[in-house]
Every structure is written in C-alpha cells, then in structure tokens.
C-alpha positions as CSV (number, residue, x, y, z in Angstrom):
1,M,203.4,164.6,210.9
2,D,202.4,162.1,213.7
3,K,199.5,163.9,215.9
4,I,202.0,163.4,219.2
5,A,205.7,161.6,218.9
6,V,206.8,160.1,222.3
7,L,210.7,160.2,222.1
8,I,212.5,156.8,224.0
9,P,216.5,157.6,223.7
10,C,218.1,153.5,225.2
11,Y,220.9,152.4,226.1
12,N,220.8,148.9,227.9
13,E,216.8,149.5,229.6
14,S,215.5,145.9,228.9
15,K,214.9,145.9,232.6
16,T,212.5,149.0,231.7
17,V,212.0,149.7,228.1
18,E,209.0,147.2,228.1
19,K,206.7,148.6,230.4
20,V,208.0,152.6,230.1
21,V,206.6,151.9,226.2
22,S,203.2,149.9,227.4
23,D,202.5,153.5,230.1
24,F,203.1,155.7,227.2
25,R,201.0,153.8,224.7
26,R,198.4,153.0,227.7
27,V,198.0,157.0,228.2
28,L,198.4,158.7,225.3
29,P,197.1,156.1,222.6
30,D,197.2,158.7,219.6
31,A,200.6,158.8,219.7
32,T,203.3,157.0,218.1
33,V,205.7,155.4,220.5
34,Y,210.4,155.5,219.4
35,V,212.5,153.7,220.5
36,Y,216.0,155.1,219.0
37,D,218.3,152.2,220.3
38,N,222.2,153.3,221.0
39,N,224.4,150.5,220.3
40,S,222.2,148.4,223.2
41,T,223.4,144.7,224.0
42,D,221.1,143.2,226.2
43,G,218.0,142.7,223.8
44,T,216.6,146.6,224.5
45,A,216.1,146.6,220.7
46,E,213.6,143.4,220.3
47,L,211.9,143.8,223.6
48,A,210.6,147.7,222.6
49,A,209.7,146.4,219.2
50,G,207.8,143.5,221.1
51,A,206.0,145.8,223.0
52,G,204.7,148.1,220.1
53,A,207.4,150.3,219.4
54,V,208.8,152.0,216.2
55,V,212.9,150.9,216.6
56,R,215.5,153.0,214.7
57,H,219.3,152.8,216.2
58,E,221.7,155.6,216.0
59,Y,225.5,154.3,216.3
60,Q,227.1,157.0,217.4
61,Q,227.2,156.7,221.0
62,G,226.0,159.7,223.3
63,K,222.3,160.8,224.0
64,G,223.3,164.1,222.5
65,N,224.1,162.1,219.2
66,V,220.7,160.2,219.6
67,M,218.5,163.2,220.1
68,R,219.9,164.8,216.4
69,R,218.6,161.8,214.9
70,M,215.3,161.8,216.3
71,F,215.0,165.5,216.0
72,R,216.1,164.9,212.2
73,E,213.7,161.8,211.1
74,I,210.3,162.4,213.1
75,D,207.5,165.1,212.4
76,A,204.7,165.6,214.9
77,E,202.6,168.2,216.2
78,A,204.1,168.1,219.8
79,Y,206.4,165.8,221.5
80,I,206.7,163.8,224.4
81,L,211.0,163.2,225.1
82,V,211.8,160.3,228.5
83,D,214.0,158.6,229.3
84,G,213.6,154.8,229.3
85,D,214.6,154.2,232.7
86,D,210.8,154.1,233.9
87,T,211.6,156.8,236.0
88,Y,209.3,159.6,234.9
89,P,206.0,158.4,235.4
90,A,203.8,158.5,232.2
91,E,200.5,160.1,233.6
92,A,201.9,163.7,233.3
93,A,202.1,163.2,229.9
94,P,198.7,164.5,228.5
95,E,199.2,167.6,231.3
96,M,202.8,168.2,229.4
97,V,200.8,167.5,225.4
98,A,198.1,170.2,226.4
99,A,200.4,172.6,227.4
100,V,202.4,172.3,223.5
101,T,199.3,172.3,221.5
102,G,196.9,174.1,223.9
103,R,199.0,177.1,225.4
104,Q,201.8,176.9,222.8
105,A,204.4,176.6,225.0
106,D,207.5,175.0,222.6
107,M,209.2,173.2,225.6
108,V,207.8,171.5,228.7
109,V,210.1,171.0,231.9
110,G,208.9,167.7,233.9
111,D,209.8,168.9,237.1
112,R,211.1,166.5,239.5
113,L,213.5,168.9,241.9
114,S,209.9,170.6,243.4
115,S,208.4,166.9,244.2
116,T,210.0,163.5,245.3
117,Y,213.8,163.7,243.8
118,Y,215.5,164.0,247.0
119,T,213.8,161.9,249.0
120,Q,213.5,159.4,245.6
121,N,217.3,160.0,244.9
122,K,220.1,158.0,246.2
123,R,223.2,159.6,244.9
124,P,224.0,163.1,247.1
125,F,226.0,164.4,244.9
126,H,223.8,164.3,241.9
127,N,221.2,166.6,244.4
128,F,224.4,168.8,244.6
129,G,225.1,169.5,241.2
130,N,221.5,169.7,240.1
131,D,221.0,172.6,242.7
132,L,224.0,174.6,241.0
133,V,223.6,174.1,237.6
134,R,220.2,175.0,237.9
135,F,221.4,178.1,239.8
136,C,224.7,179.4,237.4
137,T,221.9,178.9,234.1
138,N,218.9,180.6,235.4
139,H,220.7,183.6,236.9
140,L,223.5,183.7,233.8
141,F,220.2,183.4,231.3
142,G,217.6,185.2,232.8
143,G,215.7,181.7,233.3
144,K,213.2,180.4,236.2
145,I,212.9,176.9,235.0
146,K,212.4,175.0,238.3
147,D,214.9,171.5,236.6
148,I,217.6,171.7,234.3
149,M,219.0,168.3,234.1
150,T,215.4,166.5,234.0
151,G,215.0,163.6,231.2
152,Y,211.3,164.2,230.5
153,R,209.8,166.9,228.5
154,A,207.8,168.3,225.6
155,F,207.8,170.4,222.5
156,S,206.4,172.2,219.7
157,Y,207.3,171.4,216.2
158,Q,209.1,175.0,216.0
159,F,211.5,174.0,218.9
160,V,212.8,170.7,217.5
161,K,213.1,171.8,214.1
162,T,215.1,174.7,215.1
163,Y,216.6,173.6,218.0
164,P,220.4,173.1,216.4
165,V,222.3,169.5,218.5
166,L,225.4,170.3,219.3
167,S,226.1,168.0,222.5
168,R,227.3,164.6,222.4
169,G,225.8,163.1,225.9
170,F,224.0,164.6,228.8
171,E,224.9,168.1,228.5
172,I,222.0,167.8,225.8
173,E,219.6,168.4,228.2
174,T,221.3,171.9,229.2
175,E,221.8,173.2,226.2
176,M,219.0,172.5,225.2
177,T,217.0,175.1,228.6
178,I,219.6,177.8,227.1
179,H,218.4,178.1,224.1
180,A,214.9,178.1,224.9
181,L,215.6,180.4,227.1
182,Q,217.8,182.3,224.9
183,R,215.9,182.3,221.6
184,N,212.5,184.1,223.7
185,M,210.4,180.6,223.5
186,Q,207.6,180.1,225.9
187,V,209.4,177.4,228.9
188,E,206.2,176.0,231.5
189,N,207.2,173.6,234.1
190,V,205.1,170.8,235.2
191,V,205.6,169.0,238.7
192,I,205.8,165.2,238.4
193,D,206.9,162.6,241.3
194,Y,210.0,161.1,240.3
195,R,211.1,157.5,241.6
196,D,214.5,155.8,241.9
197,R,215.4,153.2,239.3
198,P,214.2,149.9,240.0
199,E,216.6,147.1,241.3
200,G,219.1,146.3,239.0
201,S,219.0,148.8,236.4
202,E,222.2,150.8,236.1
203,S,222.8,154.6,235.8
204,K,225.1,155.8,232.8
205,L,225.5,159.8,234.0
206,N,229.1,159.3,235.9
207,T,228.5,162.3,238.2
208,Y,232.1,164.0,238.6
209,S,233.3,163.3,234.5
210,D,229.7,164.9,233.3
211,G,229.0,166.8,235.9
212,F,232.1,169.3,234.8
213,K,230.6,168.4,230.8
214,V,227.5,170.3,231.6
215,L,230.0,173.3,233.8
216,G,231.3,173.5,230.6
217,T,228.4,173.0,228.3
218,I,227.3,176.5,230.9
219,A,230.4,178.8,230.0
220,R,230.7,177.6,226.5
221,L,227.0,178.5,225.7
222,F,227.2,181.8,228.1
223,K,229.8,182.7,226.1
224,N,228.2,182.6,222.7
225,Y,225.1,183.7,223.7
226,R,226.5,186.7,226.0
227,P,229.5,188.1,223.9
228,F,229.1,191.6,225.5
229,S,228.9,190.2,229.2
230,F,231.6,187.7,229.1
231,F,234.1,189.4,227.3
232,G,233.6,192.4,229.0
233,I,233.7,190.2,232.7
234,L,237.2,189.5,231.2
235,A,238.1,192.9,230.3
236,A,237.3,194.4,233.6
237,I,239.7,191.4,234.9
238,L,242.4,192.0,233.2
239,A,242.2,196.4,233.2
240,V,242.0,196.0,237.6
241,F,245.1,194.0,237.3
242,G,247.0,196.6,234.8
243,I,246.2,199.6,236.6
244,G,246.9,198.0,239.8
245,F,250.5,197.4,239.1
246,M,250.7,200.7,237.1
247,I,249.3,202.9,240.1
248,P,252.7,202.8,241.8
249,V,254.9,203.5,238.5
250,L,252.8,206.0,237.3
251,G,253.7,207.7,241.4
252,E,257.1,207.2,241.6
253,Y,256.9,208.9,238.3
254,F,255.2,211.9,239.7
255,R,257.3,212.0,242.7
256,T,260.8,211.9,241.7
257,G,260.2,211.8,237.3
258,L,262.0,208.8,237.1
259,V,260.3,205.2,236.1
260,P,262.9,202.4,238.1
261,R,260.2,200.4,237.4
262,F,260.4,200.2,233.4
263,P,259.1,196.6,232.3
264,T,256.3,196.9,234.4
265,L,255.1,199.5,233.2
266,I,255.4,197.6,229.7
267,V,253.4,194.5,231.0
268,C,250.4,197.1,232.3
269,C,250.2,198.6,229.1
270,F,250.1,195.3,227.4
271,V,247.0,194.4,229.6
272,L,245.5,197.5,228.9
273,V,245.6,197.0,225.2
274,A,244.6,193.1,225.5
275,A,241.7,194.5,228.0
276,L,240.9,197.3,225.2
277,L,240.8,194.2,222.7
278,L,238.4,192.1,224.6
279,F,235.6,194.6,225.2
280,I,236.0,195.6,221.2
281,S,235.8,192.0,221.1
282,G,232.4,191.5,223.3
283,I,230.8,194.5,221.3
284,I,231.0,193.2,217.8
285,L,229.6,190.3,219.1
286,S,227.6,191.7,220.4
287,S,226.5,193.3,217.3
288,Q,226.5,190.1,215.7
289,L,224.5,188.3,217.8
290,A,221.6,190.9,217.3
291,K,221.2,189.7,213.9
292,D,221.3,185.8,214.4
293,A,218.7,186.9,217.0
294,R,216.1,189.0,213.7
295,D,217.6,185.0,211.5
296,F,216.2,183.1,213.9
297,E,212.5,184.7,214.1
298,F,212.5,184.3,210.4
299,Q,213.2,180.4,210.5
300,L,210.5,180.4,212.8
301,Q,208.8,181.7,210.3
302,T,209.6,179.5,208.0
303,V,209.5,176.2,209.8
304,H,205.9,177.2,210.7
305,H,204.7,177.6,207.2
306,W,206.5,174.1,206.3
307,R,204.4,172.8,209.0
308,S,201.0,174.6,208.0
309,E,202.1,172.9,204.0
310,K,202.6,169.7,205.4
311,K,199.4,169.8,207.2
312,K,197.8,170.9,204.1
313,A,199.5,168.0,201.4
314,F,199.2,165.1,203.6
315,P,195.6,164.8,205.2
316,L,195.9,161.4,206.4
317,G,197.1,161.8,209.3
318,G,200.3,163.6,208.2
319,R,201.5,160.4,206.3
320,W,202.8,160.3,202.4
321,P,199.3,158.6,200.5
322,R,199.7,155.6,199.3
323,P,200.2,155.7,195.6
324,R,197.9,153.6,193.9
325,P,198.2,150.9,191.8
326,R,199.1,151.5,187.8
327,P,197.5,150.5,185.0
328,D,200.0,147.8,184.6
329,E,199.9,146.3,187.5
330,G,197.6,143.3,188.1
331,Q,195.4,140.9,186.3
332,A,192.6,143.4,186.2
333,C,194.0,146.7,184.3
334,G,194.8,145.1,180.9
335,S,197.4,144.7,178.2
336,R,200.4,147.8,178.3
337,P,199.1,149.1,175.4
338,F,196.0,149.6,176.8
339,T,198.1,151.4,179.7
340,G,200.2,153.7,177.4
341,F,196.4,154.5,175.9
342,L,195.4,155.5,179.5
343,R,198.5,157.3,180.0
344,K,198.1,159.7,176.6
345,L,194.4,160.9,178.2
346,S,193.7,164.4,179.9
347,P,193.4,164.2,183.3
348,H,189.6,164.2,183.4
349,Q,189.1,161.6,180.7
350,S,191.0,158.9,183.6
351,P,190.2,159.6,187.2
352,A,191.9,156.3,188.3
353,V,195.1,157.0,186.9
354,T,195.5,160.6,188.7
355,A,193.4,160.4,191.4
356,S,195.8,160.6,194.2
357,P,199.3,162.5,194.2
358,T,202.1,160.2,195.4
359,R,205.1,161.5,197.4
360,E,207.4,162.1,193.8
361,A,204.4,164.5,192.4
362,L,204.5,166.6,195.7
363,L,208.3,167.1,194.7
364,P,210.2,169.1,192.6
365,Q,210.1,167.4,189.7
366,P,213.5,167.9,187.3
367,A,213.7,169.9,184.0
368,N,212.6,168.5,181.2
369,R,214.4,167.5,177.8
370,D,213.9,171.0,176.2
371,T,215.5,172.6,179.2
372,R,218.3,170.7,179.5
373,S,219.1,171.3,175.8
374,A,219.4,174.6,176.6
375,G,221.2,174.6,178.9
376,F,223.8,172.8,176.8
377,L,223.6,175.0,174.4
378,L,224.2,178.4,176.3
379,F,226.9,176.5,177.8
380,G,228.5,175.4,174.6
381,A,228.4,178.7,172.8
382,Q,229.9,180.9,176.4
383,W,232.7,178.4,175.9
384,A,233.4,178.7,172.4
385,I,232.9,182.6,172.7
386,I,235.8,182.7,175.6
387,V,238.3,179.9,173.5
388,L,237.3,182.8,170.8
389,Y,238.5,186.1,173.2
390,V,241.6,183.9,174.0
391,R,242.8,183.0,170.8
392,T,242.3,186.7,169.4
393,A,244.2,188.2,172.1
394,H,247.3,185.5,172.0
395,T,247.4,186.4,168.0
396,T,247.2,189.9,169.1
397,Y,250.2,190.0,171.0
398,N,251.7,187.6,168.6
399,K,252.0,190.7,165.8
400,E,252.5,193.5,168.5
401,G,255.6,190.5,169.6
402,L,256.6,190.8,165.7
403,S,256.5,194.2,164.9
404,R,258.4,195.5,168.4
405,E,260.9,192.5,167.2
406,Y,261.1,194.0,163.8
407,I,261.1,197.8,165.0
408,H,264.6,196.5,167.1
409,Y,266.8,195.0,164.2
410,D,265.4,198.3,161.6
C-alpha cells in the first residue's frame, strides 16, 4: 500500500504529461505517480515513463474505464486524481491530501468555479454546462459541492474501494459526486487556480454529446438513489392528467346519469391505475434502498478492516515483502541434500529459512493431501448411496408392476 498515489489518466497528452508528472513528484516527494495510458498514439506513455512515472495501460477507451482499472489495481492511504492536461496546479495537492489524512475527508473537490475558471476558460457553453450540472446535482441530492465536473480530486481508501464505477466516459465525475452525497461521505472543497490548456493541447470533451450524457447520468442516478421522489413525481403527473380528464365525464354523469364519453373514462382509469403502480413501485424501491444503505455501512467496516490488516501485514511501505533466497539458490548455500535437511528442521533451528513470510505464505493455503482424500471418499460414498437408492426404487417398481400384471391376467 502506497502512502500517496497520484493517478493521471492520459489520452494523447504528450504536450503536457512530462510537466504534470514532474510537478507532482516535486510537491509530493513521498507519492507514487501513476500514469494510465488510454491508447495514446503520440508517445504519451514513453514521455511519462521518462519523467519518472509508473506507466500502465487501459485498452478500453473512456475515462470511466481507466478509473475502474486504477481504483482496482492501486492501494494507497490517500489518492490524488488529476488530468494530464496541465490545467490544475500541483501546489494544491498537499492541502487536499491533508484533508484526507488529517480531517478524514472521503473526497476533496478541487474547486475551479470559485476562482479563475470563468476567465481562463474560452468555451462559454462549458461555463453554462458546469452551472447547470451543479444546480441539478445540489438540488436533487442535497449537496453543497462547488464544482461537479472538476478533474482534480483527492480520495480516501474507503471511498476508492467502495465506489462502483459504472460510467465509461466523462460523466464519471458526476457519478462520483452523487455517490459521495448519497452515501453520506465527508466531502470538502478546496479552491484552486485553474489555467487553460497550453497552446497545441486539445480537449477531448465534446460540449454537446458529453453534456447530454452527464444530464442523463444525473437522471439515472436520481432514479436509482431517490426512487420514491422519482416515481412519485411520475405518479403525480399521471394522476393529474387522469383526474383532469375524468372530472368532465363525472360531472356529466352526475347531471344526466349518462356517460357519452365512455372511451375517455376507460383511458382515465388506466392512467390512474398506472399512477398507483408507479407510487407503489417507489415505496418498494425505497425500502430496498434502505437495506442497501445498511449493507453499504457494513461494507465500509469490512474495507476499514482490510486496510488495518494490510498495514499490519506489510510494514515495509505497504508492499509485499520480498522473499529471501532459498538455501538451494546460490553456491554458498550448499547442495540440495543439505537443503532437504534444513527443511526438516524446526523453525527455531533454522531461522534463516523462515524469517520472512512471502506473499504466498500470507495467502490462504490449499487443502493438504489427507483432506482431499477424505473429500473424494465422502463424494464417492454419496454417489454410491444415490445409485443404491435408485436401483432399489427401480426394482420395487418392477415387482409392483409384475404383481399388478399377474393379478390382471388372473
């Protein structure tokens, strides 16, 4: 487990990736910088490796796919997520890490909108889109997040290991924010100075298509995380239409005792039934959501236990201890017969052989030969009983059939 992990997803960022890696290595000397290349064709991976980053690859295109890979593979006490386009200052990283490690924040948001974003950004529709997404998210989910679409964040170990990455593209930022709000995680805002992309660097964000994807993600997560409100709104709309069209039909019936618009009455009844079904669906899904919230709290406790066990098991910077050479490796350890003799000694007699546990020793070991043999014998005995029972039942059936046949002919 790393102390601090800096995660940089990159796709064709050769103009800026070297500077980004160098800046974060300078301000966070204890951190490990990871660059995940997403099918770049301009030599981004080679430049990042030359700057001192650990380079890995994700071949499924999309920022969400890259983050799924990063969160799955990397263990750290604190995470910094930053884009590789050199628009975010590395100098804000220590403050964001301190919020995670010192104030136990689960997610720290690098707030661009409260500083220089509106003056540095040259795309006016991006400004409108950021304001719209922030308004919808905060009002639908009850948050106070200053910048929803920022690509500069810090995370805790608990957040990373309990966050299910479902999005594939740039809507991942919205999904992370809503997940933190829904799960009642501690979220903090840190104001950062945003700078526009340098000359020659192009944004991969499409204003319209990615903007509609983000709005669709908000609607989908509102349905999943607020089912009673979502289905209640739909039920109310259908109920208003159904009752509105039914009132004239009922008024005419009370005046004349006739129903001349019978098809309208039938349609209104079906609309009201659909509204009732939606309302009941919202109640059922809300109950299921409450159970899911309880399960998530138990999952948080499990992840906390994993983290504690890893810190106890791996004191050497959180990495798997390197296994020591076996006595039969190298000329100074003697021949193989002498190695076999050492293996027969007890641990107190041969401390050099068993001093450092390897990763394989810490993992669950397979069953021994006696246990496997007992399992095979038990399995064979079960099949023998089943075969004996089937043959006995078949013989009894044949005897009864012969008896009935004999009585019939008699």
